[in-house]
C-alpha positions as CSV (number, residue, x, y, z in Angstrom):
1,M,87.6,86.1,123.0
2,F,90.7,86.1,125.2
3,T,90.7,82.3,125.5
4,K,90.3,81.9,121.8
5,R,93.2,84.3,121.1
6,L,95.4,82.6,123.7
7,I,94.8,79.1,122.3
8,S,95.5,80.4,118.8
9,G,98.6,82.1,120.0
10,I,100.0,79.0,121.7
11,I,99.3,77.0,118.5
12,L,101.1,79.6,116.4
13,V,104.1,79.5,118.7
14,I,104.3,75.7,118.6
15,L,104.0,75.7,114.8
16,A,106.7,78.4,114.5
17,I,109.1,76.5,116.6
18,I,108.6,73.3,114.6
19,I,108.5,74.9,111.1
20,V,111.2,77.5,111.6
21,G,113.4,75.1,113.6
22,R,113.3,72.5,110.9
23,G,113.8,75.0,108.0
24,G,114.4,73.7,104.5
25,M,111.5,72.7,102.3
26,L,109.0,72.9,105.2
27,L,109.7,76.5,106.0
28,Y,109.9,77.4,102.3
29,V,106.4,76.0,101.6
30,A,105.0,77.5,104.7
31,T,106.4,81.0,103.9
32,A,105.2,80.8,100.3
33,S,101.8,79.7,101.4
34,I,101.5,82.5,104.0
35,S,102.6,85.0,101.4
36,I,100.0,84.0,98.8
37,I,97.2,84.0,101.5
38,G,98.4,87.4,102.7
39,L,98.4,88.7,99.1
40,F,94.9,87.4,98.7
41,E,93.8,89.2,101.9
42,L,95.4,92.4,100.7
43,Y,93.9,92.2,97.3
44,R,90.5,91.5,98.8
45,V,90.7,94.7,100.8
46,L,91.7,96.5,97.6
47,K,88.9,94.7,95.7
48,I,91.1,93.2,93.0
49,E,91.4,89.7,94.4
50,K,89.4,88.0,91.6
51,N,90.2,90.1,88.5
52,A,93.0,89.9,86.0
53,L,95.3,92.2,88.0
54,G,95.0,90.0,91.0
55,I,95.8,86.9,89.0
56,V,99.0,88.5,87.6
57,G,99.9,89.3,91.2
58,Y,99.4,85.7,92.4
59,L,101.4,84.3,89.4
60,T,104.2,86.8,90.0
61,A,104.4,85.9,93.7
62,A,104.6,82.2,92.8
63,A,107.3,82.9,90.2
64,Y,109.3,84.9,92.7
65,Y,109.3,82.0,95.2
66,G,110.5,79.8,92.3
67,L,113.4,82.2,92.0
68,V,114.1,82.1,95.7
69,W,114.1,78.3,95.8
70,H,116.5,78.1,92.8
71,D,118.7,81.0,94.1
72,G,117.8,83.1,91.1
73,H,118.0,86.5,92.8
74,Q,119.7,88.1,89.8
75,Y,116.4,87.7,88.0
76,V,114.2,89.4,90.5
77,T,114.5,92.8,88.8
78,L,113.6,91.3,85.5
79,M,110.6,89.6,87.1
80,A,109.4,92.9,88.6
81,I,109.8,94.7,85.3
82,A,107.9,91.9,83.5
83,A,105.1,92.0,86.0
84,L,104.7,95.7,85.7
85,M,104.7,95.5,81.9
86,V,101.9,92.9,82.0
87,L,99.9,94.9,84.5
88,M,100.3,98.1,82.3
89,S,99.4,96.1,79.2
90,L,96.1,95.0,80.9
91,Y,95.6,98.6,81.9
92,V,95.9,100.1,78.5
93,F,94.3,97.4,76.3
94,T,91.2,97.1,78.5
95,F,91.0,100.8,79.3
96,P,88.9,102.1,81.1
97,K,88.2,98.8,82.9
98,Y,90.9,99.3,85.5
99,R,91.9,102.4,87.4
100,T,95.5,103.5,87.9
101,E,95.2,102.9,91.7
102,E,94.3,99.3,91.1
103,V,97.3,98.7,88.9
104,A,99.6,100.3,91.5
105,A,98.0,98.3,94.3
106,A,98.5,95.0,92.4
107,F,102.2,95.8,91.9
108,F,102.6,97.0,95.5
109,G,101.0,93.9,96.9
110,I,103.6,91.6,95.3
111,F,106.4,93.2,97.2
112,Y,104.5,93.9,100.4
113,A,103.0,90.5,101.0
114,A,105.3,88.1,99.0
115,V,108.8,89.5,98.6
116,M,109.2,91.0,102.1
117,L,108.1,87.9,104.0
118,S,110.3,85.6,101.9
119,Y,113.2,86.9,103.9
120,L,112.0,84.7,106.8
121,Y,113.1,81.7,104.7
122,Q,116.2,83.5,103.4
123,V,117.5,84.3,106.8
124,R,116.9,80.7,107.9
125,A,118.9,79.6,104.8
126,M,122.0,81.6,105.9
127,T,125.0,79.8,107.3
128,D,124.0,80.6,110.9
129,G,120.3,80.8,110.0
130,R,119.2,78.2,112.6
131,Y,120.1,80.9,115.2
132,L,119.8,84.2,113.3
133,V,116.2,83.5,112.1
134,W,114.9,83.9,115.7
135,L,116.0,87.5,115.7
136,I,113.1,88.2,113.3
137,F,110.7,87.1,116.1
138,I,112.7,88.8,118.8
139,S,112.6,92.1,117.0
140,S,108.9,91.8,116.1
141,W,107.2,90.2,119.2
142,G,109.9,91.5,121.6
143,C,109.4,95.0,120.3
144,D,105.7,94.8,120.7
145,T,105.9,93.6,124.3
146,S,108.6,96.1,125.3
147,A,106.8,99.0,123.7
148,Y,103.6,98.1,125.4
149,C,105.1,97.8,128.9
150,V,107.2,101.0,128.6
151,G,104.3,102.9,127.0
152,M,102.0,101.9,129.9
153,L,104.5,103.0,132.5
154,L,106.1,106.1,130.9
155,G,104.1,106.9,127.8
156,K,103.2,110.6,127.5
157,H,103.9,111.8,124.0
158,K,101.8,110.3,121.1
159,L,103.7,108.6,118.3
160,A,100.9,108.7,115.7
161,P,97.9,110.3,117.5
162,I,95.4,109.9,114.6
163,L,96.4,106.5,113.4
164,S,97.2,104.8,116.7
165,P,96.3,107.0,119.7
166,K,97.6,104.5,122.3
167,K,101.2,104.3,120.9
168,S,103.7,106.7,122.5
169,I,107.2,107.9,121.6
170,E,108.4,106.6,124.9
171,G,106.9,103.2,124.1
172,A,108.5,103.1,120.7
173,L,111.9,103.9,122.2
174,G,111.3,101.2,124.8
175,G,110.5,98.7,122.1
176,V,113.8,99.5,120.3
177,I,115.9,99.3,123.5
178,G,114.1,96.1,124.6
179,S,114.6,94.4,121.3
180,A,118.3,95.3,121.3
181,L,118.7,93.9,124.8
182,L,116.9,90.7,123.9
183,G,119.1,90.4,120.8
184,Y,122.2,90.9,123.0
185,V,121.1,88.3,125.5
186,F,120.2,85.8,122.7
187,A,123.7,86.2,121.2
188,A,125.3,85.9,124.6
189,V,123.7,82.4,124.8
190,F,124.0,81.2,121.2
191,G,126.7,83.5,119.8
192,S,129.5,81.0,120.4
193,R,127.8,78.6,118.0
194,M,127.7,81.1,115.1
195,E,130.3,80.6,112.5
196,E,130.2,83.8,110.4
197,V,129.1,86.5,112.8
198,Q,131.9,88.4,114.4
199,N,131.0,90.0,117.8
200,P,127.6,88.3,117.8
201,Q,126.3,90.2,120.8
202,V,126.9,93.6,119.2
203,A,125.8,92.5,115.7
204,C,122.5,90.9,117.0
205,A,121.7,93.8,119.3
206,I,122.2,96.3,116.5
207,A,120.2,94.2,114.0
208,C,117.3,93.8,116.4
209,A,117.3,97.6,117.2
210,I,117.2,98.4,113.5
211,A,114.5,95.8,112.9
212,A,112.5,97.1,115.9
213,V,112.3,100.6,114.4
214,I,111.1,99.2,111.1
215,S,108.8,96.7,112.8
216,Q,106.8,99.6,114.3
217,I,106.5,101.3,110.9
218,G,105.2,98.0,109.5
219,D,102.6,97.8,112.3
220,L,101.4,101.3,111.7
221,A,101.4,100.8,107.9
222,A,99.1,97.8,108.3
223,S,96.8,99.9,110.5
224,A,96.8,102.7,108.0
225,I,95.8,100.4,105.2
226,K,92.9,99.1,107.3
227,R,91.8,102.6,108.3
228,N,91.8,103.8,104.7
229,H,89.5,101.0,103.7
230,G,87.3,100.9,106.8
231,I,88.0,97.4,108.1
232,K,89.1,96.0,111.5
233,D,90.9,92.9,110.3
234,Y,92.3,91.5,107.1
235,G,90.4,88.3,107.6
236,H,89.3,85.6,110.1
237,L,91.7,82.8,109.3
238,I,93.4,82.8,112.7
239,P,90.7,82.7,115.5
240,G,91.1,85.7,117.8
241,H,93.9,87.3,115.7
242,G,92.2,88.0,112.4
243,G,93.9,87.3,109.1
244,I,97.5,86.4,108.1
245,L,98.4,90.0,107.6
246,D,97.0,90.9,111.0
247,R,99.5,88.5,112.6
248,F,102.5,88.9,110.3
249,D,102.2,92.7,109.6
250,S,105.4,93.7,111.6
251,M,107.2,90.6,110.5
252,L,106.9,91.6,106.9
253,F,109.3,94.4,107.8
254,T,111.5,92.7,110.4
255,A,112.4,89.8,108.1
256,P,114.1,91.9,105.4
257,A,115.5,94.3,108.0
258,I,117.3,91.4,109.9
259,F,118.5,89.9,106.6
260,F,120.2,93.0,105.3
261,A,121.4,94.2,108.7
262,L,123.1,90.9,109.3
263,T,124.5,90.8,105.7
264,F,126.4,94.0,106.4
265,L,127.1,93.6,110.2
266,R,128.5,90.1,110.0
């Protein structure tokens, strides 16, 4: 199991370096594909992956990525309202075929699996995106590693004792501090090449710290969904890691966090 997980992890890192490094259409297609697959995994857990509500979700996610590609962000609110109206129309005109919880889950999934991850591509599309996009990975994977190490050494107080008994408050703080330090070091190396970010060391450190906090919420949120539905993994697409959402759960939160943090900090 460890060998399988290690090999898969190495392959994922290589693919990430190639796809994210290249950016453009390649990253756009990869991000959209991952989002749709992740949405399917979530809908499968919620048991709406093949019904009309799920189909509306897939079509809305695809439409959203069309807006992202054509820089039509001003229409996202319209898209969300239209999707909700279609979902509610299905709800009322087929009543009592679908439950309120299923309609809410279909709408939630669009933003959770599709909209939030799209910021991976959107950060890469920024002026300094070729450098800033790596802050998403630093604040996600760096936080996990730092939190684990600090938690093992100093962890005494449980962060979420029922949901994740092994996570500690000390580990969580270590994850935030570790991510901030990694962001600072990253900017110290590449900051001179950034055109729009003033004080890149400070900006990147703060952005990574903010994203690290939200990253841990994302990780716990994914665990909570799985616990509520009695599953261990969202899928088996990635050997040794589970499904798409098992691997990208924290990144769903760090991508928009880095985007908006940098939008204000730079």
